[in-house]
PAZAPA-4460 file (N, C-alpha, C; in steps of 0.05 Angstrom, whole numbers, plus 32768, in hexadecimal, padded with zeros to 4 digits):
% residues 167
    n_x    n_y    n_z   ca_x   ca_y   ca_z    c_x    c_y    c_z   seq   type   mol
   887E   8576   8465   887B   8591   8468   8890   858E   8480     1      M     A
   8899   85A5   8487   88AC   85A9   849A   88A0   85B6   84B6     2      S     A
   88AA   85AF   84CA   889A   85BA   84E4   88A3   85D4   84E8     3      Q     A
   8890   85E8   84ED   8896   8608   84F2   88AB   860C   8505     4      P     A
   88BA   861B   8506   88CF   861F   8521   88C6   863A   852C     5      T     A
   88C9   8639   8545   88C3   8653   8556   88DD   865C   8564     6      Y     A
   88D7   8673   856B   88F2   867A   857A   88F5   866A   8598     7      P     A
   890D   8666   85A0   890C   865D   85BB   8904   8672   85D0     8      Q     A
   88F5   8668   85E7   88F2   867D   85FA   890C   8680   8606     9      R     A
   8910   8695   8613   8925   869B   8620   8919   8696   8641    10      K     A
   892B   8684   864D   8927   867C   866C   8929   8697   867B    11      S     A
   8914   869D   8690   8916   86B1   86A0   892A   86AB   86B7    12      P     A
   8934   8693   86BC   893C   868E   86D5   895F   8695   86CD    13      R     A
   896D   869B   86DC   898A   86A1   86DD   899D   868B   86D1    14      L     A
   89A8   8690   86BB   89BB   8683   86B0   89D0   8677   86C0    15      K     A
   89D5   8658   86C0   89EB   864D   86D5   89E5   864E   86F2    16      G     A
   89C7   865A   86FD   89C5   8650   8715   89B8   8639   8719    17      H     A
   89BB   862D   872B   89AB   8614   8734   899F   8618   8749    18      D     A
   8983   8616   873E   8969   8617   874A   8963   8601   875E    19      Y     A
   8975   85F7   8762   8972   85DD   877A   8982   85DE   8790    20      T     A
   898D   85F3   878F   89A0   85F7   87A6   8997   8604   87B7    21      T     A
   89A2   8607   87D1   8999   8616   87E5   8998   8634   87E0    22      D     A
   8986   8643   87E8   8984   865C   87DE   896B   8665   87EB    23      G     A
   8963   867F   87EB   894B   8695   87F0   8948   86A1   87D1    24      S     A
   892C   86A0   87D1   891F   86AE   87B4   8902   86B6   87B6    25      Y     A
   8908   86D1   87AC   88EA   86E4   87AE   88DC   86D9   8791    26      F     A
   88C8   86CF   8795   88BD   86CB   877D   889F   86DE   8778    27      V     A
   889A   86E3   875B   8884   86F4   875A   8871   86E3   874A    28      T     A
   8859   86D8   8746   8846   86C9   8738   8832   86D7   872F    29      I     A
   882E   86DC   8718   8814   86EF   870C   87FB   86D8   8706    30      C     A
   87E5   86E4   870B   87C8   86D2   8705   87CE   86DC   86E0    31      T     A
   87C0   86C6   86D4   87BC   86C7   86B8   87AD   86E0   86B0    32      A     A
   87BA   86EE   869F   87AE   870D   8695   87B1   8720   86AE    33      N     A
   87C0   871B   86C6   87B8   8729   86D5   87A7   8734   86DF    34      R     A
   878B   871B   86DF   8775   8721   86EB   8771   8723   8708    35      D     A
   8764   8736   8714   8762   8736   872F   8752   871D   8739    36      Y     A
   8761   870A   8748   874D   86F9   874B   874C   86F1   8770    37      L     A
   8761   86FC   877B   8768   86F3   878F   875F   8707   87A3    38      F     A
   874D   8721   879C   8744   872F   87B1   874F   874E   87AC    39      G     A
   8747   875C   87BB   8753   8779   87B9   875D   8788   87CE    40      D     A
   8769   87A3   87C9   8777   87B0   87DF   8762   87C5   87E4    41      V     A
   875A   87C1   8800   874D   87D8   880E   8757   87E7   8821    42      V     A
   875E   87FC   881B   876A   8813   8831   8786   8804   8839    43      E     A
   8793   87FE   8827   87AE   87F0   882C   87B4   87D9   8832    44      G     A
   879C   87C8   8839   879F   87AE   8840   8793   879A   882E    45      Q     A
   87A0   8784   882B   8794   8770   8817   8779   8762   8825    46      M     A
   8764   8761   8816   8750   8754   881D   874B   873D   8807    47      V     A
   8753   8721   880F   8753   870C   8800   8735   8702   87F5    48      L     A
   872F   86FB   87DF   8717   86F1   87DC   871C   86D4   87E0    49      S     A
   8704   86BF   87D9   8703   86A4   87E1   871E   869A   87CC    50      A     A
   8728   86A0   87B1   873B   8696   87A7   8759   86A0   87B2    51      S     A
   8756   86B8   87C3   8773   86C0   87CB   8776   86B8   87E5    52      G     A
   8763   86A5   87F3   8769   869C   880A   8771   8680   87FE    53      H     A
   876A   8678   87E9   8773   8658   87E2   8793   8661   87DB    54      I     A
   8795   8676   87C9   87B0   8679   87C0   87C6   8680   87DA    55      A     A
   87BD   868B   87EB   87C7   868D   8806   87D1   8670   8817    56      A     A
   87BD   8660   881A   87BB   8646   8822   87CD   8636   8813    57      A     A
   87CD   8631   87F8   87E0   8623   87EA   87FA   8628   87EB    58      C     A
   8804   8643   87F0   881A   8650   87F6   8827   8648   880F    59      W     A
   8814   8648   881C   881E   8640   883E   8821   8621   8843    60      L     A
   8819   8611   882D   8818   85F8   882A   882D   85E5   881C    61      A     A
   883E   85F8   8812   885D   85F2   87FD   886B   85DE   8811    62      I     A
   886E   85E9   8827   8889   85D5   883C   8878   85BD   8843    63      P     A
   885E   85B8   883E   8853   85A5   8847   8857   858D   8830    64      Q     A
   885B   8599   8818   8863   8586   8802   887F   8581   87FE    65      H     A
   8892   8594   8802   88AB   859F   87FA   88B8   85A4   8818    66      Y     A
   88C4   858D   882B   88CE   8591   8844   88E5   85A5   8841    67      S     A
   88F1   85A4   882D   890B   85B4   882E   8907   85CB   8822    68      Q     A
   88E9   85D7   8823   88E2   85EF   881D   88DC   8604   8834    69      V     A
   88E3   861A   8838   88D7   862A   8849   88CE   8641   883E    70      E     A
   88B8   8649   884C   88AA   8663   8842   88B0   8679   8855    71      I     A
   88B4   868E   8844   88BC   86A5   8856   88A6   86BB   8851    72      D     A
   88A8   86D6   8850   8892   86E7   884F   8882   86DE   882C    73      L     A
   8872   86E8   882F   885B   86EA   881A   8842   86F9   8816    74      Y     A
   883A   86FF   87FD   8821   8713   8804   880D   8708   87E8    75      V     A
   87F9   8709   87EA   87E8   8700   87D5   87DA   8718   87D3    76      V     A
   87DC   871F   87B4   87D5   873A   87B0   87BC   8733   879B    77      M     A
   87AE   874D   8791   8796   8745   877A   879E   8735   8769    78      P     A
   87B3   8737   875B   87BA   8727   8742   87D9   8719   8741    79      N     A
   87DD   8719   875C   87FD   870B   8758   8800   86FF   8776    80      H     A
   881C   86F4   8777   8828   86EA   8790   8840   86F0   8793    81      V     A
   8845   86F9   87A9   8862   8701   87AE   886C   86ED   87C2    82      H     A
   887E   86E4   87C1   888B   86CE   87DA   88A0   86C8   87DB    83      G     A
   88B2   86C1   87F4   88CE   86BE   87F0   88C8   869F   87F7    84      M     A
   88DB   8690   87E7   88DC   8674   87EE   88FC   866D   87F2    85      V     A
   8902   8662   8804   891B   865A   8810   8925   8639   880C    86      V     A
   8938   8631   87FD   8938   8613   87F4   8950   860D   880A    87      L     A
   8949   85F3   8816   895F   85E8   8828   8967   85CB   881F    88      H     A
   896E   85C7   880B   8971   85AB   8802   8990   85A6   87F6    89      Q     A
   89A4   85B7   87FE   89BF   85AF   87F8   89CB   8593   8806    90      D     A
   89BD   858A   8817   89C4   8576   8829   89B9   8558   8814    91      H     A
   89AB   8561   8806   899A   854B   87F8   89AA   8547   87DC    92      L     A
   89A6   8528   87D2   89B7   8520   87BE   89A8   8533   87A2    93      P     A
   89B6   8538   8793   89A9   8544   877C   8991   853E   876E    94      K     A
   8985   8522   8771   8971   8519   8768   8959   851D   8778    95      E     A
   895B   8521   8791   8944   8528   87A4   8943   853F   87A6    96      K     A
   894F   8553   8797   894A   8571   879C   8935   857D   8788    97      R     A
   8927   8590   8791   8915   8599   8783   891E   85B2   8778    98      H     A
   8915   85B9   875B   891C   85D3   874F   8903   85E7   875D    99      H     A
   8910   85FA   875E   88FD   8616   8760   88E3   8616   8752   100      L     A
   88EA   8611   8737   88D3   8611   8723   88BC   85FE   8729   101      G     A
   88C5   85EA   872F   88B4   85D2   873C   88A6   85D9   874F   102      R     A
   88AF   85E6   8766   88A4   85EB   877C   888E   85FF   877B   103      V     A
   8893   8613   876A   8882   8629   8757   886A   861B   874A   104      I     A
   8874   8607   8738   885D   85F9   8729   8846   85ED   8739   105      G     A
   8859   85DF   874C   884A   85CF   8760   8830   85E1   876F   106      T     A
   8838   85F9   8775   882D   860E   8784   8814   8614   876F   107      Y     A
   8821   861C   8756   8804   8627   8743   87F4   8611   873D   108      K     A
   87FB   85F7   873B   87E6   85E4   8732   87D6   85E2   8749   109      A     A
   87D5   85E1   8765   87D0   85DF   877C   87BA   85EE   877C   110      A     A
   87BF   860B   877B   87B2   8622   8781   8799   8622   8767   111      A     A
   87A5   861A   8753   878C   861F   8739   877A   8606   8742   112      T     A
   8786   85F1   874B   8771   85D6   874B   875A   85E0   8760   113      R     A
   8760   85E8   8776   8752   85F4   8790   8744   860E   8787   114      E     A
   8749   861B   877A   8737   8636   8770   8726   8625   8758   115      V     A
   872B   8616   8749   8719   860A   8735   8707   85FD   8740   116      N     A
   870D   85E9   8757   86FC   85D7   8766   86E5   85E9   8771   117      R     A
   86EA   8601   877D   86DA   8615   878D   86C8   8622   8778   118      M     A
   86D1   8625   875E   86C3   8635   874C   86B5   8628   8735   119      T     A
   86B9   8609   873A   86AC   85F6   8726   86BE   85F9   870B   120      N     A
   86D4   8600   870C   86E0   8603   86F4   86DF   861F   86E4   121      G     A
   86D4   8629   86F0   86C8   8647   86DE   86EB   8656   86D8   122      L     A
   86F4   8653   86F1   8711   8667   86F2   8725   8662   86DB   123      T     A
   8728   8643   86D7   8738   863B   86C1   8755   8641   86C6   124      G     A
   8767   864B   86B6   8781   864C   86BA   8785   8662   86CA   125      N     A
   8790   865B   86E2   8796   8675   86FA   87AB   8688   86F6   126      L     A
   87C3   867A   86E9   87DF   8687   86ED   87EA   868D   86CE   127      W     A
   87FB   86A1   86C9   880B   86A6   86B7   881C   868D   86B6   128      Q     A
   8826   8686   869F   8838   8674   8697   884F   8672   86B0   129      E     A
   885E   8686   86AA   8877   8686   86BB   8876   8692   86D1   130      R     A
   888C   8699   86E3   8892   86A8   86F9   88A9   86BE   86F9   131      F     A
   88A7   86CE   870C   88C5   86D9   8710   88D1   86D5   872A   132      H     A
   88EA   86CF   8726   88FD   86CB   873D   890F   86DE   8741   133      D     A
   8916   86E4   875D   8931   86F3   875C   8945   86E4   8777   134      H     A
   8956   86DE   8770   8966   86CF   8785   8970   86E1   8798   135      I     A
   896D   86DE   87B0   8970   86F4   87CA   8990   86EA   87D2   136      I     A
   899E   86FC   87CE   89BA   86F8   87CE   89CC   8705   87E8   137      R     A
   89BA   8715   87F8   89C5   8720   8810   89B4   872E   8822   138      N     A
   89B6   8736   883A   89A9   873F   8851   8998   8756   8845   139      E     A
   89A7   8763   8838   899C   8782   8831   8983   8780   8817   140      A     A
   898D   8769   8807   897B   8762   87F2   895A   8752   8804   141      D     A
   8961   8744   881C   8951   8733   8829   893D   874D   8835   142      L     A
   8947   875D   8843   893C   8775   884C   8927   8782   883A   143      T     A
   8938   878C   8823   8926   8795   8811   890C   878C   8805   144      R     A
   8913   8771   8804   88FD   8761   87F7   88E1   875A   8807   145      I     A
   88EC   8758   8829   88DB   8756   883B   88CA   876D   883E   146      R     A
   88D9   878B   8840   88C7   87A1   883B   88B6   87A1   8825   147      D     A
   88BB   879A   8811   88AC   879E   87F8   8892   878A   87FC   148      Y     A
   8896   8777   8802   8882   875E   880D   886F   876B   881B   149      I     A
   8877   8775   8831   8867   877C   884B   885A   8798   8846   150      V     A
   8868   87A7   8831   8853   87BF   8828   8849   87C0   8810   151      N     A
   884E   87AB   87FF   883A   87A8   87E9   881B   87B3   87E7   152      N     A
   8811   87A3   87F9   87F4   87B1   87F8   87F1   87CF   87FB   153      P     A
   87FA   87DA   8811   8800   87F4   8813   8806   8807   87FD   154      A     A
   8813   8800   87E8   881E   880A   87D1   8814   87FF   87BA   155      L     A
   87FB   87F6   87B9   87ED   87EA   87A7   87E9   87FB   878E   156      W     A
   87DF   8812   8790   87DF   881D   8779   87F6   882A   876B   157      E     A
   880B   882B   8778   8825   882D   8771   8837   8810   8761   158      Q     A
   882C   87FE   8760   8833   87E2   875C   8837   87E2   873B   159      D     A
   8845   87D1   8735   8845   87D1   8715   882E   87BB   870A   160      T     A
   8822   87A6   871E   8815   879B   8718   87F4   87A0   871E   161      F     A
   87F0   87BA   8724   87D9   87CE   872C   87D0   87D1   8711   162      Y     A
   87B7   87CE   870E   87A7   87DC   86F6   878C   87E4   8702   163      H     A
   877C   87FB   86FB   8765   87FB   8703   8750   87EB   86F4   164      K     A
   873C   87DF   8706   8724   87CC   8701   8710   87DA   86FB   165      T     A
   8704   87D4   86E3   86E4   87E1   86E1   86CD   87D5   86E9   166      S     A
   86C9   87E3   8703   86B5   87DA   870E   869E   87E7   8712   167      S     A
***
């Protein structure tokens, strides 16, 4: 009997772009099912849960694991993380460079491991399988994205990731 064929998933990455070269990226990572795991927005300010504090701490620890990666602004929201990642690795040989996907995958694994450690494994899979990225191309793009990150909690109810929870 022949193996079933499945449609090939289209990569969300920009075709032809080398995600190991120097550059700045705006990244969005959503929780599995967009569940509110990281806290809530109260009066326009993000109030992190214990899991949210872990997500933030793991985000800030990325440069400790990847010295050629810099973290710019970020925000942990109830069901996603927005952050800016800057790669500084053009000076390295190709085989020593890390792909943006590897950096984000390592972050997701670390946050999942720590949250599951705290909850005795009750959380399970923390994240959606993929992440969204936007290559920051110029100063205007950088300014717009920084404003978006800073203002994200205050504009939470207009955010595409917002959904009312039944409490």
